[in-house]
GUBA-520272 format. One record per residue (C-alpha): residue in three letters; z, y, x. Coordinates in steps of 0.2 Angstrom, whole numbers, padded with zeros to 4 digits, always signed. Each point is the difference from the previous one (the first is absolute). Example, Ala and Ser with C-alpha at 12.3 -4.5 7.8 and 13.67 -1.06 7.14 Angstrom:
// residues 2
ala+0039-0022+0062;ser-0003+0017+0006;
//
This chain:
// residues 360
met-0001+0001-0001;glu-0004+0017+0008;arg+0013+0013+0002;pro-0003+0016-0008;asp-0006+0013+0010;ser+0015+0011+0003;ser-0009+0015+0002;trp-0010+0000-0016;ser+0017-0004-0008;ser+0009+0016+0007;arg-0015+0010-0006;lys+0001-0006-0016;ile+0019+0002-0001;gln-0002+0018+0005;gln-0013+0004-0013;glu+0011-0006-0014;lys+0014+0011+0006;arg-0011+0015+0001;arg-0006-0006-0017;thr+0018-0001-0008;asn+0006+0016+0012;arg-0015+0011-0005;met+0002+0020+0004;asp-0004+0012-0014;phe-0014+0011+0005;lys+0013+0015+0002;thr+0010-0011+0013;phe-0016-0007+0008;lys-0006+0017+0004;glu+0015+0005+0009;glu+0000-0017+0009;val-0017+0004+0006;lys+0004+0018+0006;glu+0014-0006+0010;asn-0011-0014+0009;val-0014+0013+0002;arg+0013+0012+0009;ala+0006-0015+0010;his-0016-0003+0008;leu-0006+0016+0003;pro-0005+0002+0018;lys+0011+0010+0010;glu-0012+0013+0005;ala-0003+0005-0019;lys+0013+0014+0001;asp+0004+0011-0017;val-0009-0012-0012;glu+0005+0002-0017;leu-0001-0015-0014;ser-0002+0005-0017;phe-0004-0007-0018;gly-0013+0005-0012;thr-0017-0004-0010;tyr-0016-0002+0011;gln-0014+0006-0010;lys-0017-0006+0004;met-0017+0000-0009;asn+0000-0012-0014;tyr+0019-0007+0003;ser+0017+0005+0006;tyr+0015-0010+0007;glu+0017+0004+0004;ala+0001+0004+0018;leu+0012+0001+0016;phe-0007+0014+0010;ile+0003+0002+0018;asn-0001+0017+0005;ile-0005+0004+0019;pro+0003+0019+0002;glu-0006-0002+0019;lys-0016-0005-0005;asn-0001+0008-0017;ala-0004-0015-0008;gln+0006-0011-0014;val-0001-0019-0002;ser+0002-0007-0016;ile+0007-0018-0005;asn-0004-0009-0016;leu+0016-0006-0007;asp-0007-0007-0015;glu-0010-0013+0010;leu+0014-0002+0012;tyr+0010-0004-0014;glu-0012-0013-0009;ala+0001-0008+0018;tyr+0017-0002+0000;lys+0001-0007-0017;asp-0012-0013+0005;gly+0013-0006+0015;gln-0011+0008+0013;asp+0010+0004+0016;leu-0001+0018+0004;ser+0006+0000+0017;lys-0019-0001+0007;phe-0003+0016-0010;tyr+0015+0008+0007;glu-0005-0005+0018;ile-0016+0011-0001;ile+0009+0016-0005;pro-0002+0006+0018;glu-0019-0003+0000;ile-0002+0009-0017;val+0010+0015+0006;glu-0010+0002+0016;ser-0018-0006-0005;lys-0016+0009+0003;glu-0001+0005-0017;val+0016+0011+0001;asp-0004+0007+0017;arg-0018+0005-0007;ala+0007+0009-0014;lys+0011+0009+0012;glu-0015+0005+0009;ile-0013+0005-0013;ser+0012+0008-0013;phe-0004+0019+0001;asp-0017+0000+0010;tyr-0014+0000-0010;glu-0012-0004+0014;gln+0010-0016+0005;val+0001-0004-0019;lys-0019+0002-0004;pro-0006-0015+0010;his+0011-0010-0010;leu-0002+0005-0018;phe-0008-0011-0014;ile-0002+0000-0018;arg+0008-0012-0013;val-0004-0003-0018;asp+0013-0003-0015;arg+0003+0003-0018;val+0006+0015-0006;glu+0011-0009-0013;gly+0016-0004+0005;asn-0001+0011+0015;glu+0002+0017-0007;asn+0016+0003+0009;ile-0006-0004+0016;leu-0017+0010-0002;glu+0011+0016-0005;asn+0005+0001+0019;val-0016-0006+0010;pro-0017+0008+0002;his-0013-0011-0010;cys-0017+0001-0007;gln-0001-0007-0017;met-0016-0008-0006;glu+0002-0005-0019;asp+0016-0010-0001;leu+0000-0005+0019;ala+0009+0010+0014;leu-0008+0002+0017;thr+0016+0002+0013;tyr+0001+0003+0019;his+0009-0009+0012;val+0002-0003+0019;leu-0002-0016+0008;leu+0015-0004+0012;asn-0006-0018+0004;lys-0011-0013-0003;asp-0001-0018+0006;gly-0002-0018-0007;glu+0016+0002-0011;gly-0007+0015-0010;ile+0003+0018+0002;ser+0013+0014-0001;lys-0004+0016-0007;ala+0009+0017-0005;met-0007+0009-0016;ile-0002+0019+0003;thr+0012+0010-0012;asn-0002+0017-0005;ser+0015+0006+0012;trp-0008-0008+0014;leu-0018+0008-0004;glu+0009+0017+0000;ile+0006-0005+0017;leu-0017-0005+0008;gly-0007+0016-0006;val-0016-0006-0008;thr-0007+0002-0018;gln-0003-0015-0010;glu-0017+0002+0000;gln-0001-0002+0020;leu+0013-0015-0002;his-0012-0008-0013;gln-0016+0002+0010;asp+0009-0006+0015;ala+0008-0014-0007;leu-0018-0006-0008;asn-0009+0000+0016;asn+0014-0007+0010;ser+0002-0015-0013;gln-0018-0008+0005;lys+0006+0001+0018;leu+0017-0010-0003;phe-0006-0011-0013;pro-0018-0003+0001;leu-0009-0002-0017;ser-0004-0019-0005;val-0012-0003-0014;met-0004-0017-0004;thr-0006-0012-0016;ile+0014-0009-0008;thr-0006-0018+0005;gln+0002+0009+0019;ala+0017+0005-0004;val+0005-0017-0006;met-0009-0009+0016;gly+0009+0012+0011;gly-0006+0002+0018;ile-0014+0008-0003;asp-0003+0018+0007;pro-0006+0009-0015;thr-0003+0017+0010;gly-0019-0005+0000;val-0001-0002-0018;phe+0003+0018-0003;ala-0008+0009+0015;ser-0015-0009+0000;ser-0015+0002-0010;gln+0000-0001-0021;glu-0009-0016+0001;ser+0015-0007+0010;leu+0012+0003-0014;glu-0012-0006-0013;glu-0003-0015+0009;ala+0019-0004+0002;leu+0002+0003-0018;lys-0016-0012-0007;asp+0011-0015+0001;glu+0016+0007-0009;glu+0003-0006-0017;ile+0008+0017-0005;pro-0005+0012+0014;leu+0017+0007+0005;ile+0002+0010+0016;val+0016+0003+0008;val+0005+0015+0008;thr+0015+0001+0011;asn+0004+0004+0019;lys+0000-0012+0015;thr+0019-0003+0000;lys-0001-0003-0018;thr+0016+0010-0003;asp+0000+0017-0011;gly-0019-0004+0000;ala-0004+0007-0017;ala+0000+0017+0008;ala-0015-0005+0008;leu-0011+0003-0015;phe+0005+0019+0000;tyr-0007+0002+0019;pro-0013+0014+0002;glu-0016-0006-0008;val+0004-0019-0003;met-0002+0001-0018;glu-0016+0009+0001;gln-0007-0012+0013;leu+0005-0015-0011;gly-0009+0009-0014;glu-0016+0003+0010;lys+0000-0020+0003;ile+0005-0006-0017;gly-0001+0013-0013;asp+0014+0006-0011;phe+0015-0011+0001;thr+0017-0004-0008;ile+0016-0001+0010;leu+0014-0012-0004;pro+0016+0003+0009;ser+0004-0016+0007;ser+0017+0007+0010;thr+0005+0012+0011;his-0009-0010+0014;glu-0018-0001-0007;thr-0012+0004-0014;leu-0013-0009-0008;ile-0018+0006-0005;leu-0011-0005-0014;pro-0017+0008+0000;asp-0004+0006-0018;ser-0016-0010+0000;glu+0011-0015-0005;gly+0004+0008-0017;met+0016-0008-0002;pro+0010+0006-0014;ile+0013+0013+0004;gln+0014-0008-0012;his-0003-0016+0010;leu+0003+0008+0018;lys+0015+0009-0007;glu+0009-0016-0006;met-0005-0008+0017;val+0009+0013+0009;ala+0015+0000-0011;glu+0002-0018+0001;val-0003-0001+0019;asn+0013+0013+0002;gly+0012-0008-0011;ser-0002-0018+0008;phe-0005+0002+0017;val+0005+0018+0008;glu+0017+0004+0006;asp+0006+0017-0009;ala+0000+0008+0018;asp-0017-0003+0001;arg-0006+0003-0016;leu-0011+0016-0002;thr-0004+0000-0019;asp-0007-0009-0015;glu-0014+0014-0001;val-0019-0004+0003;tyr-0009+0015+0009;his-0018+0005+0002;phe-0011+0008+0014;asp-0015+0010-0008;thr-0013+0000+0015;lys-0013+0014-0007;asp+0016+0013-0003;arg+0012-0008+0014;val+0014-0001-0014;phe+0015-0012+0003;glu+0009-0001-0017;lys+0008-0013-0011;val-0013-0010-0008;asp+0005+0005-0018;lys-0004+0018+0005;phe-0017-0006+0007;val-0005-0007-0018;ala+0006+0015-0009;arg-0010+0011+0012;gln-0015-0011-0001;lys+0001+0000-0020;glu+0001+0019+0001;asn-0015+0002+0010;ser-0009-0012-0010;gln+0003+0010-0017;lys-0004+0016+0009;his-0017-0008+0004;val-0003-0006-0016;ala+0004+0017-0009;glu-0011+0010+0013;lys-0014-0012-0004;gly+0003+0002-0017;thr-0004+0018+0000;glu-0016-0001+0011;gly-0011-0001-0014;ile+0007+0014-0010;gln-0009+0017+0002;lys+0009+0015+0001;pro-0004+0014-0014;lys-0010+0014+0007;lys+0009+0017+0002;ser-0005+0013-0013;his+0000+0019+0004;glu+0002+0012-0014;met-0005+0019+0001;ser+0007+0012-0011;leu-0009+0016-0003;
//
C-alpha cells in the first residue's frame, strides 16, 4: 500500500484552514497593505500606501495605491483580483516577493522621465478607442475625441514586451502641464500610433489561421485584397494592429477608412472588441438588423466587459467620407432619395411667365 504524499496532504490541510478561517475583504485589505509595506525595498523612501477606487476605461476596481513621491509615480494593486485568488486558496507569498520589482520597474522609472516634457512624451503617444457609455466620469477628466458613441483617448506607452503593454492615460491636468493643445496632442497621437502599433488588415480566415502576415493584403493592389476575399463565404475583414492589443483604434489611423473604401467600396463596421473591428462590404447586402443582433450576441456571450466596445453597428460612406452609426446612414440615404424624387417630380412643370402691367 502506497503512503500518501505528505506534502499534498499538508497543502490540503492548509487550504482547508484558509477556507474555514477566511478573512473578510476589509481585513484582507489591511493584511495586504502590511505585507506590501514589509516587502518594500529599503531604497524606497517616503513611499505612501493608501486605499481607493482605481477607474479604468470600461471597469474599475478596489486598489491599494503605492505612491512613490521620489519618482512622481503611482502603482496600483488590484485588490479585487487578489482577494479572489486568496479565496481560491492561492499562496500570495510569491506576489509579495515581486513587490520590489514592481516598485523599481522600468514603467515606474519611465513615468518619472517623461511626465512633464512633451518632447519626451510625444514619441510614446498613441490612441485607444472605447465606448462612451459607462465611462462618462473618466471622460470628463481626460482629453478625448468623440466619434458617435465612441471616444478616442490618448495614452503614453511605458513598456511593451511579450507579456503585454503598460500605459498611462493623458488627463486634462497632465495636458495642461505639457503645454500643448488637444488638437496638437490628437494629431501627434494619431501619427505616432502607426509607428508604435502598425496597422494589420486580414481576412477573417487569415485571422483564425494565424501566422499570416496580413500587411501585404492591405498595402498591395486592389486585386490582391479582392483575391484574398474571393474564397471567403462571408468576406469579413479584420482591422487591428500587429500586437492585437487596443487594435480597434487602428481603424481611426489617418486614411485607413478611406483606403479601405477605395478597395471595397462603402462598408459596415462591426465593433468586435477594443482589440479589433470587423469590416463587411455593403455589396454583401446583409440585413442591418441581423448584423446588430449578431454584434449584441457576440458581445454578450464571448467578449469580456472590459474589452467590449458597443452593440452599435457603424458605416463608412466612401463618397462623402463619413463615419456614422448605420441607422444614421440609412436615414440620410432615405432623405436624399426623397429629395431626388421630389426634384424629378418638378422637372416637367413649366414655371408661369411673368406678366408686366403698365398703368398710364
